[in-house]
C-alpha positions as CSV (number, residue, x, y, z in Angstrom):
1,M,19.1,-86.2,10.9
2,T,15.7,-84.6,10.2
3,D,14.6,-83.7,6.7
4,V,15.7,-80.4,5.9
5,T,13.2,-78.3,3.7
6,E,15.7,-75.3,3.0
7,T,19.3,-74.5,3.6
8,L,20.3,-70.9,4.3
9,D,24.0,-69.9,3.7
10,A,24.7,-66.9,6.1
11,L,28.5,-67.6,6.0
12,G,30.5,-64.3,6.2
13,L,27.6,-62.2,7.5
14,L,27.9,-60.7,10.9
15,C,25.4,-60.1,13.6
16,P,22.5,-59.6,13.4
17,L,22.2,-60.6,9.7
18,P,22.3,-64.3,10.2
19,V,19.2,-64.1,12.5
20,L,17.4,-61.5,10.3
21,K,17.9,-63.6,7.4
22,A,16.8,-66.8,9.1
23,R,13.6,-64.8,10.4
24,K,12.8,-63.7,6.8
25,R,13.2,-67.2,5.3
26,L,11.3,-68.9,8.1
27,K,8.4,-66.5,7.5
28,S,8.0,-67.6,4.0
29,M,8.1,-71.5,5.0
30,P,5.2,-73.7,6.0
31,D,4.7,-74.4,9.6
32,G,6.8,-77.4,10.8
33,A,9.4,-76.8,8.0
34,I,13.0,-77.4,8.8
35,L,15.6,-74.8,8.2
36,R,19.4,-75.5,8.1
37,L,21.3,-72.2,8.8
38,L,25.1,-72.1,8.1
39,A,27.0,-69.3,10.1
40,D,30.4,-68.4,10.9
41,D,29.7,-65.3,13.0
42,P,31.0,-66.0,16.6
43,A,27.9,-64.1,17.8
44,A,25.5,-66.7,16.1
45,V,26.2,-69.3,18.9
46,I,24.4,-67.0,21.3
47,D,22.0,-65.2,18.8
48,V,20.5,-68.2,17.0
49,P,19.4,-70.1,20.1
50,H,17.9,-66.8,21.6
51,F,16.1,-66.0,18.4
52,C,14.5,-69.5,18.4
53,I,13.2,-69.1,22.2
54,E,12.0,-65.7,21.5
55,A,10.2,-66.6,18.2
56,G,8.8,-70.0,19.4
57,H,10.8,-72.1,16.8
58,T,12.6,-75.3,17.9
59,L,16.4,-75.6,17.6
60,I,16.6,-79.1,16.7
61,A,20.4,-79.2,16.3
62,Q,23.5,-77.1,16.8
63,E,26.9,-78.2,15.8
64,V,30.3,-77.0,14.7
65,D,31.4,-78.3,11.1
66,G,35.1,-77.1,10.6
67,D,35.0,-73.4,10.7
68,H,31.3,-72.7,10.7
69,Q,28.2,-73.5,12.8
70,V,25.2,-75.6,11.6
71,Y,21.8,-74.9,13.1
72,V,18.7,-76.9,12.4
73,I,15.6,-75.1,13.1
74,R,11.9,-76.2,13.1
75,K,9.5,-73.4,12.3
76,S,6.8,-73.1,14.9
77,L,3.3,-74.3,14.2
């Protein structure tokens, strides 16, 4: 897997908080950095990929790990 720069735990947060927190964290990270986002909100499956497309970030990976999802996002340059 790609080297993760930071991990954001958004477990227990409901829409739109996982995406809003990811946006805020990515803003403070350098271009090309990798954010691993943990979420268990069912809407995140739609919201996170849509956010990446809209913001121009790259969704490197999206997988289910037990009772939550893991998203790996590369900040756009």
